[in-house]
N, C-alpha and C positions, 0 to 999 in steps of 0.2 A: 578354605571359607572362610579363614581369619583372616586371611591377607584380603582377602577383597573386600572383607568389612572393615579392615582398616583404610583401604584405599577409598570406600563409600564415606566414610567418618571424616578422614583428612579432605576431601570433597568438599563435603558438606559444611565443614568448619572455614575452607576457602571463602565461600558463596555467603556465610554468614559475617564475613569479615567485611567484605564486599559493600553486601547489603548495608550493613552499620556505617561505613563511609558515606553512601550514599544516602542515608537516613538523615547524617551531620551535616548535609549538605542546605537544608532549610534550614537551619539555624546561621547560614553562613550568607543569606539575603538578606540585601541593605540596601538603601537609597542608592546605593551606584547602580544596582541592575535594573531597577525602576527607571535611571536615568540613561542608561544605556540605550534600555528598548524606546525612549522619548527619542533621545538623537539619532538610533535609526530609523524610526519610522518618519523624522523630520526631515532626512539626510537625503539630496538627489544624488548625490556619489555610490559609488560602489563599497560594498562592504569584504574587506580584505583579510584575509585569516592566514597567517603565517605559526610556522613553529619551527622544531628540529627533531630529527630521532621519533621516538613513538607518537610524540606530542604532534608532529607534522603529520602523522599516520589518521590521527583524532580531528585535527585540523580537515583534514579533506573529507571526512565522513561528514562534518558540520554543516562543511558548505554543499554537497550533496543534499544535507537533508533541508537547507535554506532556500537552495533553487527551486525544489521541489514543493516548497511550501510558501511560496509567491514572493521571498527575497531573496534578490540578486547578490549574489556572493563568488568572490574568487580565490582560489588557493595561490598563495606565494610561498615558496621554500626559504627557509632564513636563509641556508647556506647560499642559495640560488641566488637572494635576492640581492647579496652585497658583491655579487658578479654580474648583476646587469640586470636582473627582474625588477628592480625596485622600480624600473622606467613603468612598471604596470600601474601604478599607484599615483590617481593625479588628484589634484587640486579636490577638495570638497569629500574624498574617499576616507574610510572608519577604515583603520588598522585592529584586526584582533591577535594580539601576541599568546600563543599559547606555552606556557613553559611551567614545569613543576616546580623547578628550582627558583628560575629568573634569574641566575647566573649564569649562562652557558656562552663562552665566549662569542660564537654569532650572534646571539640576543644581545649582548653588550656592544656590537657593533652595528648591527641594524637600528636599535633604540634611536639613536644619536640622528642617523640618516634620514629616519620618519621625523621625527621634531623640527630637522632642521626645514623641511618641507611644509612644517604645519598642518599637518595631518593629527585627527585624535587618536589617540593609542590609548586602546584596551586591553590591561593585563589580566588574563585567564590563568593565574598563578598560585603554586600553591606553598609561595612564603610570601608573607606581606612585608618582611623584613628586606626581602631580595632588591637588587639593583632595577629590575624589571618592574614592580611596584613602584617603586620609588619614582621613577621618572614616567608611569602610566597616569592619564588622564583619570581612567577609571578604574576600577579593582572588581573583577568578578573572583572572587576567593573559591578556590577547588583547594584547599587544603584538605590531608588527611591525614590521623594520627598514626598509620602507618599503612605498608603495603598488605595485599591480603595473606603473606607469612611473613611476620618479622625477619627483618634480616634478611628478604628478598633483596637481589641486585635488580631485577626485570620490572619496571612499572605496571601494576597492577589496579589496585585499588583507586591510585592517582589517576591512571589515565581514563578509567570507568566513570570517575566524579568529573573528568573533562569533556568526557561524551553526554552524561546528564544534564550537567549547566549549559551546552550544546544546544541539547535536545528542547530544555528547557527555553530560552532564549527564541528557538526557532518556533515552539510552538506559542507562543505568546506572541512572535511576531504576527503569526500566521491568522489569530484570534483576532487582533487588533485590527488587521487589514481585511476584514469579512471575506476570508480567502476559502472558498467554498469546494463542494466534493467537483463539482462542474469545471471548477480553475485546474485543482488536483488530476481531474482525468485529462485535459489539454497537455498536462506534462508528460502524462504516462499513458500515450498513444498504444506502445506496442507492449505493454504488459498485461500480465493479468487482471492485474488488481484495477489498471485503469480501466480495460475492458468490462469489466463490473460497472463501473461508473460511464459510461457511455454509450456499450454497445444496446442495441435494442433487436427486438424482434424482430421487427422489420427487416433487419439487416440479414439476417438468418434463413427466414423460411422463403426470400424468393428462391433460393437455391431448391429445392425440391419440385416434385409434382405436385401436382392437386389432386386428392384423390377425393373421388365421390360417387356416391350410388346412390339409385331411390330406396323406398323402402320398400316395395314388392321385386325390387331383383333379387335373382335366385340367388343360392350359394356360392353358385358356380361364379354369376357375374361379379360377388364380391371375391370369392379368389383371386379370380383371374386382377380385379382391381387393386391390389393389396399386393399382391407377385410386383406387377411392372408398374407400381409407383412406389413399390420398395422402400416403405414407409412403415410396414407393419402395422398397418390400420388405414380406415378408410371412413368420412366421416357419409355419414344419413341425410340426405337434403330431400326437400320437396316443398315445391312453390318458392324457392331460394329461403327458405328458412330451414334452420338445421336441427335435425331432429334428434339427430342419437351419434355414435362415432361405433364402431366396431375395431376391435383390434386383435391380434394372435391369440389372448387369451381368452377373446369372448370366441373364439373358433374353437377352441380347446374345452371349455365348458360346453360349448353345443355339440360336439361330439359325443358327451356324455347325457345328455339331455334329452336329444331328440333320437330316437332309434333309426325314424326313417328321413334321413338328410336331405333328400331329392326334394320334400315340400318345402324344406324351410326356406322365408325367405328375409331378406336383411331387417324388416322390421321386428321382428321375433328374437334375434339373436343381439342387437345395438343396446347398447347402455344407453340411454334415455339422458337430457338433460346435462351434455357433459362438462366436463372444467374445460373453459377456455382463457384465451390469455388475449389480450386488445395487440396490435400490431405496435403500436409506442411505449411497451411498456420496455423493460429494460429485460435484457436476457438473462439477470442475476435472479430477478424476479418470476420468470417462468422458471427457472430450476428450482426456487424454491417451493412454487408450485407442485412442480412434479413432486417432489419430496414429499411436501405433508399429504398427498394421495397416493403415493407408491405408484407414479404411472412414469412413462416415458414418452406420450405424446402429448400436445396438446393443441388443439383446434385454435388459429388464429383468425380473430375476427379482426373488424372493425364498423362503428356502431349497429350490431348486431349481424353485418354482413359476412359470412364464410369466406375467407382467401386463403386459409392452404393448413399446413401443420409444421409445426416445431416440434422436431425429435429430439428428445437428450444427447444423441452423439453428435449433433450440429452444435451442442452449446460444449460437450466436450472438448471435441477437434479444436475449439477456441482458446481452450486452457483454463477455463472457467471450472472451478470445482466446488 
């Protein structure tokens, strides 16, 4: 237990150190940050991110965030750039170079080449006195006092600071562009998150059968309908009006309530005025309604007209939880 306690305390210290480094970033925000935001918003070219080592990995993540939130961005590895990939940088592109020290050899070779082409350089750098900082048009200061563990050879707090600064830049650009949840869904059609933003009830319920019985139908008819349509429920209809719903749970409760089940009619065991969902509603809203009411089926309606049933299993199959 003592060893476990030491491990947990050490891990907590690392998290605290990184959290403090991130908190210190707020004091490093200056006019350059705001000017970079304006520059990107007004620019018609690409936003190119570059770096070497761990900074290159962070740059790739920032590029992914940018592209998914409405700002077109590409990644160019600093080492590959000086061996031909610099050709991806076109006139008018803005180049954001990430580096903790700002002194790595690849960066020192790359920066003059970018300047020669006339592109603006934004340095996301952890050393304002570095070569990269001195050559950049704008500086995003991601200086950290120390890594998560003093003397650590591996970048920790410094790369976290880069990542958070990149997130701040991407999300402010998203806000300035008025990027909506509908826009986000267009860029995430295959993931569960995207499905929450665009998948509608009408996309799922149509795969199911449409169970229905009348209020005077017998228990046998109810069971046959529920079994045949395989949704664990059936609605009760009269004159095209939705009167109620009968579920597996209603059948179990009926067996306890009625000793003579041969005379039981659908209207006697149904739940009147059931919860429903509009066909144009988002599937995630149907899921929330099911959870709030501890149910697994919802009749689907359109302007009061019964269309079918959406089941919890339909939603779970889509990866929405």
